C-alpha positions in Angstrom: 0.0 0.0 0.0 1.5 3.3 -1.0 1.9 6.0 1.7 -0.7 8.8 1.7 0.6 12.0 0.0 -1.7 14.8 -0.9 -1.9 14.7 -4.7 -0.4 17.6 -6.7 -3.8 18.4 -8.2 -5.2 19.0 -4.6 -2.6 21.6 -3.9 -3.6 25.1 -5.1 -1.3 26.2 -7.9 -0.6 29.5 -6.1 1.4 27.6 -3.4 3.0 24.8 -5.4 6.2 26.8 -6.0 6.5 27.6 -2.3 6.2 23.9 -1.4 8.8 23.0 -4.1 11.3 25.5 -2.8 10.7 24.9 1.0 14.2 24.1 2.3 15.0 22.5 -1.1 18.7 22.9 -0.4 18.8 20.4 2.4 16.8 17.9 0.4 19.2 18.4 -2.6 22.2 17.9 -0.3 20.9 14.6 1.0 19.8 13.5 -2.4 23.3 14.3 -3.8 25.0 12.4 -0.9 22.8 9.3 -1.5 24.0 9.2 -5.1 27.7 9.7 -4.2 28.0 7.3 -1.2 26.7 3.7 -0.8 25.7 4.4 2.9 24.4 7.7 4.2 23.3 8.5 7.7 21.4 11.7 8.2 21.2 12.8 11.8 21.3 15.5 14.4 23.4 16.2 17.5 22.3 14.9 20.9 20.1 12.2 19.4 20.8 8.8 21.1 19.5 6.8 18.1 21.9 8.6 15.7 24.8 7.9 18.1 23.7 4.2 18.3 23.7 3.9 14.5 27.1 5.6 14.0 28.7 3.5 16.8 27.5 0.3 15.2 28.9 1.3 11.8 32.2 2.4 13.4 32.5 -0.8 15.5 31.9 -2.9 12.4 34.3 -0.7 10.3 31.5 -0.1 7.8 32.2 3.1 5.8 29.4 5.7 5.7 28.8 9.3 4.9 27.3 11.4 7.8 25.2 14.5 7.4 24.2 16.3 10.6 21.6 19.0 10.8 21.4 20.8 14.1 20.2 19.5 17.4 17.0 19.3 19.5 17.6 23.0 20.2 17.7 24.3 16.6 17.3 23.6 12.9 14.0 21.7 13.3 12.4 23.6 10.4 15.1 22.4 8.0 14.9 18.8 9.3 11.1 18.9 8.8 11.7 19.3 5.1 13.6 16.0 5.1 10.7 14.3 7.0 8.2 15.6 4.5 10.4 14.5 1.6 11.0 10.9 2.9 8.0 10.3 5.0 10.3 9.0 7.7 9.3 10.6 11.0 12.6 10.3 13.0 16.3 10.5 12.9 18.6 9.0 11.9 17.5 8.5 8.3 19.7 5.8 6.8 20.1 5.4 3.0 21.7 2.3 1.5 22.5 2.3 -2.2 20.2 5.4 -2.6 17.2 3.8 -0.9 15.8 4.8 2.5 16.0 1.8 4.8 14.7 3.4 7.9 16.5 4.4 11.2 18.7 2.9 13.8 16.7 -0.2 14.4 16.4 -1.0 10.8 20.1 -0.5 10.3 20.8 -3.0 13.0 18.7 -5.6 11.2 20.4 -4.9 7.9 23.9 -5.2 9.4 22.9 -8.3 11.4 21.5 -10.0 8.3 24.6 -9.2 6.3 22.9 -7.0 3.8 25.2 -4.1 4.8 28.9 -5.0 5.3 
């Protein structure tokens, strides 16, 4: 079942450009990183789940590219653009071979199963 996204035709044409441009730079940066690196972790400072994901990858010597956007105290509006883009509600956001695989718990499962080495 596809996730629910408001169809373009139900967004008034007068605001479509605003939606398209809303923090488009952060989305473009993550998109570019997912094309350039096999494993990308998008996170934020102070988040224990981000730390858990990075520690796992470091402990297993699995190379990854890390992008950090603020902390609990700032930059939440920019991070919201990523949540809207991916549909994933929390951090980290982990991309493998350009595909969003989820967060820290999903990363653990992928590593434990041998899908990420």
